[in-house]
C-alpha positions in Angstrom: -1.5 6.0 -3.0 -4.8 5.9 -4.9 -5.5 9.6 -4.3 -2.1 10.8 -5.5 -1.9 13.9 -7.6 -0.4 13.4 -11.1 3.3 14.0 -11.5 4.8 16.6 -13.9 6.0 13.9 -16.4 3.0 13.2 -18.6 1.9 9.6 -18.3 1.8 9.3 -22.1 5.6 9.9 -22.3 6.4 6.8 -20.2 6.6 3.3 -21.5 3.3 1.4 -21.6 4.4 -1.2 -19.0 5.2 1.5 -16.5 1.9 3.2 -17.1 0.1 -0.1 -16.7 1.9 -0.8 -13.4 0.9 2.6 -12.0 -2.7 2.0 -13.1 -2.8 -1.4 -11.5 -1.6 0.1 -8.2 -4.5 2.6 -8.3 -7.0 0.0 -9.5 -6.2 -2.6 -6.8 -4.9 -0.8 -3.7 -8.3 0.4 -2.4 -9.6 -3.2 -2.4 -6.8 -4.1 0.0 -7.4 -0.9 2.1 -11.0 -1.8 3.0 -9.4 -3.7 6.0 -7.7 -0.5 7.1 -10.5 2.1 6.8 -13.7 0.1 7.2 -15.4 0.4 10.6 -16.5 -3.2 10.2 -12.9 -4.3 10.0 -11.8 -2.2 12.9 -14.6 -3.7 14.9 -13.4 -7.2 14.3 -9.9 -6.3 15.5 -11.5 -4.6 18.5 -12.7 -8.0 19.6 -9.1 -8.7 20.7 -8.8 -5.2 22.3 -6.9 -3.6 19.4 -7.6 0.0 18.6 -7.5 1.3 15.0 -3.7 1.8 14.9 -2.9 -1.5 16.6 -5.2 -3.2 14.1 -3.3 -1.6 11.3 0.0 -3.0 12.5 -1.7 -6.4 13.3 -3.1 -6.7 9.8 0.1 -5.8 8.0 2.7 -7.5 10.3 0.7 -10.8 11.0 2.3 -12.6 7.9 5.7 -12.0 9.4 4.9 -14.4 12.3 6.8 -14.0 15.6 9.1 -11.4 14.0 11.6 -9.4 16.1 10.8 -5.8 16.9 13.7 -4.8 14.8 12.4 -6.6 11.7 8.9 -5.1 12.1 10.5 -1.6 12.5 12.6 -2.2 9.3 9.7 -3.0 7.1 7.5 -0.1 8.4 10.0 2.3 6.9 8.0 5.6 7.3 7.0 5.2 10.9 8.7 6.6 14.0 10.3 3.6 15.7 8.7 4.0 19.1 5.3 4.1 17.5 6.1 0.8 15.8 7.4 -0.7 19.1 4.3 0.4 21.1 1.8 -1.0 18.6 3.8 -4.2 18.1 3.7 -4.9 21.8 -0.1 -4.4 21.8 -0.4 -6.8 18.9 1.7 -9.5 20.5 -0.3 -9.2 23.7 -3.6 -9.6 21.8 -2.9 -13.0 20.2 -0.6 -15.4 18.4 0.4 -14.9 14.8 -2.0 -17.6 13.7 -4.9 -16.0 15.6 -4.1 -12.6 14.0 -3.9 -14.1 10.5 -7.3 -15.6 11.0 -8.6 -12.4 12.4 -7.4 -10.3 9.5 -9.3 -12.5 7.1 -12.4 -12.2 9.2 -11.8 -8.4 9.2 -11.3 -8.4 5.4 -14.5 -10.4 5.0 -16.5 -8.0 7.2 -15.1 -4.9 5.4 -15.8 -6.2 1.9 -19.3 -7.4 2.8 -20.0 -4.0 4.3 -18.6 -2.0 1.3 -19.7 -4.2 -1.7 -22.5 -6.4 -0.6 -23.1 -10.2 -1.1 -24.1 -9.9 -4.7 -20.6 -8.5 -5.8 -18.8 -11.0 -3.6 -20.6 -14.0 -5.0 -20.4 -12.9 -8.6 -18.7 -14.7 -11.5 -16.6 -11.5 -12.0 -15.2 -11.8 -8.5 -14.2 -15.4 -9.1 -12.5 -14.4 -12.4 -10.7 -11.5 -10.8 -9.4 -13.8 -8.0 -8.0 -16.2 -10.5 -6.2 -13.5 -12.6 -4.8 -11.9 -9.5 -3.5 -15.2 -8.3 -1.5 -15.7 -11.5 0.0 -12.2 -11.0 0.8 -12.8 -7.3 2.5 -16.1 -8.1 5.2 -14.1 -10.0 6.2 -12.1 -6.9 9.7 -13.2 -6.1 11.0 -13.2 -2.5 14.4 -11.5 -2.8 14.5 -8.2 -1.0 10.7 -8.3 -0.4 10.0 -9.2 3.2 6.3 -8.3 3.4 5.6 -9.4 -0.1 7.2 -12.8 0.4 5.5 -13.3 3.8 2.1 -12.7 2.2 2.9 -14.8 -0.9 3.7 -17.8 1.4 0.2 -17.8 2.9 -2.4 -20.3 1.7 -5.1 -18.7 -0.5 -8.6 -18.6 0.9 -11.3 -20.5 -0.9 -13.8 -17.7 -1.0 -13.1 -15.7 -4.2 -13.5 -12.3 -2.5 -10.9 -13.3 0.1 -8.7 -15.0 -2.4 -8.7 -11.7 -4.3 -8.0 -9.7 -1.1 -5.1 -11.9 -0.2 -3.5 -11.8 -3.7 -4.1 -8.0 -3.9 -2.4 -7.7 -0.5 0.6 -9.7 -1.7 0.9 -7.5 -4.8 0.5 -4.3 -2.7 3.1 -5.3 -0.1 5.5 -6.6 -2.8 5.3 -3.3 -4.6 5.7 -1.5 -1.3 8.9 -3.4 -0.6 10.2 -2.2 -4.0 9.1 1.3 -3.1 11.2 1.1 0.0 14.1 0.1 -2.1 13.6 3.1 -4.4 13.3 5.4 -1.4 16.6 4.1 0.1 18.3 4.5 -3.3 17.1 8.2 -3.4 19.1 9.0 -0.2 16.1 10.3 1.6 15.6 9.2 5.2 12.2 8.2 6.7 11.1 11.8 7.6 12.6 13.4 4.5 10.5 11.0 2.4 7.3 12.3 4.0 8.3 15.9 3.7 9.1 15.3 0.0 5.6 13.7 -0.4 3.9 16.7 1.2 5.8 19.1 -1.0 4.8 17.1 -4.0 1.2 17.4 -3.1 0.8 13.6 -2.4 0.0 14.1 1.3 -1.0 16.8 3.8 1.4 17.4 6.7 -1.5 17.7 9.2 -2.5 14.2 8.2 0.6 12.3 7.5 2.9 13.6 10.3 0.7 12.4 13.2 -0.1 9.1 11.4 3.6 8.3 11.2 4.5 9.5 14.7 7.1 12.1 14.0 7.5 15.3 16.2 7.5 18.8 14.9 11.2 19.1 15.7 12.0 16.0 13.7 9.8 17.2 10.8 11.3 20.7 10.7 14.9 19.3 10.9 14.1 17.2 7.9 12.8 20.2 6.0 16.0 22.0 6.8 18.1 19.1 5.5 16.1 19.2 2.2 16.6 23.0 2.0 20.3 22.6 2.5 20.4 20.0 -0.3 18.4 22.2 -2.7 15.5 19.8 -2.8 13.0 22.1 -1.1 12.2 25.8 -1.7 11.9 28.4 1.1 8.1 28.2 0.6 8.1 24.5 1.2 7.6 23.4 -2.4 9.9 21.2 -4.4 12.7 22.6 -6.4 13.3 21.3 -9.9 15.8 18.8 -8.5 13.3 17.9 -5.8 10.6 17.2 -8.5 13.1 15.1 -10.5 14.0 13.1 -7.5 10.3 12.4 -6.8 9.8 11.2 -10.3 12.9 9.0 -10.2 11.5 7.4 -7.0 8.1 6.7 -8.6 9.6 5.5 -11.9 12.0 3.1 -10.1 9.1 1.8 -8.0 7.1 1.1 -11.2 10.1 -0.6 -12.8 10.5 -2.9 -9.7 6.8 -3.8 -9.8 6.6 -5.1 -13.4 7.1 -8.9 -12.9 3.5 -9.8 -11.9 2.0 -7.9 -14.8 4.5 -9.3 -17.3 3.5 -12.8 -16.0 -0.2 -12.1 -16.3 0.2 -10.5 -19.8 -1.3 -7.4 -21.2 -4.8 -8.9 -21.9 -5.0 -10.4 -18.4 -3.7 -7.4 -16.7 -6.2 -5.1 -18.5 -9.0 -7.5 -17.6 -8.1 -7.6 -13.9 -8.1 -3.8 -13.9 -11.4 -3.7 -15.6 -12.9 -6.1 -13.1 -11.4 -4.7 -9.9 -11.5 -1.0 -10.5 -15.3 -0.6 -9.9 -15.0 -2.3 -6.5 -12.0 -0.2 -5.6 -13.9 2.9 -6.6 -16.8 2.0 -4.2 -14.4 1.3 -1.4 -12.3 4.4 -1.9 -15.2 6.8 -2.2 -17.0 5.3 0.8 -14.0 5.4 3.1 -11.7 8.0 1.7 -14.0 10.5 -0.1 -11.8 10.9 -3.2 -10.6 8.6 -5.9 -8.3 10.0 -8.7 -6.6 6.9 -10.2 -4.3 6.9 -13.1 -6.3 5.6 -16.1 -5.4 2.3 -17.6 -3.2 3.1 -20.7 -4.8 2.6 -24.1 -1.6 1.9 -25.9 
C-alpha cells in the first residue's frame, strides 16, 4: 500500500480528486497499520494466546461480530481459504467479539504510544486530526462495503489518538472494500491479483505468497493463466495490457473512494493529510523501513 511503486501513468495527468484520494491512502494507512506491525500491539493480542497472524485476523474481523466463516473468507479476498479458516477458529477460541474489539483498541493504544510517544498523542494537532477524520468517515456509506460498514458502526473512542485510529481504520477498510470491487471487475481471481501486483513491482513474491497462504503450484498456475490471456510476459513482467489493467484497477479504486474526501472538502482533506502524514512516516519507517507515498497534489 504505502510503499507502492509509482504507476506508469503520471500522477499529474489524473484528475485532482483521484490524486488526492491516492495521497490520502498513503498518508493515513500507516497510522492504522501500527496495530499490525508493532511488537507492542502483537504483545497485547498475545495475552489471549494469539500469534501475529491470528492477531491480524482478530484485529480486522472483530467488527464483523460473530460472522460466519464464509463471510470472513469473502472479505479477506486475497487469502487462501484454509488460512482464513484456521486463523478464524483461533480467534473465536480466544474471546468474544466484544472482548476482541476492546483488545484491538488496547493494542492500537500500545502501538501508537510505542511509535509516537505521549506528547504527539496528547497534542492539539492529534485532536484536530481526529475531528477531521471523523467527518470523512461519517460519509462512508454501507452499500457493498462490509468491513467499512462494520467499522463505521462502532462507537468512536474518546481519546483523540484512538478516535483517529478508529476513523482511519474505517476509511482504510471502506477503501479496501471498494478495491475488492475493482479487483472483481477486472476478472482476476485472488491468486492472479497477487501475481499481477508482483509483476507490477508492488510486492515481492517471496513475501506476499507465504503471507497469503498460496502454494507454489497455485501461484504458478495463476502465472500460466495470465500468460495465456496475454497479461504477463514470459519473463514474468506485465505486458502492455497487463499494465493497463493494473492502472484500471487502481483508478477505479480511487474513484470508489472519493465520497469521504468530497464530504470533508479540499481544505479539510489537505489539512488532515498535513497533520497525519508525519505520524504515518514515523510509524512506517519504524516498522516497515521504507515510505514512498504519493505526494499531496498541489493543484
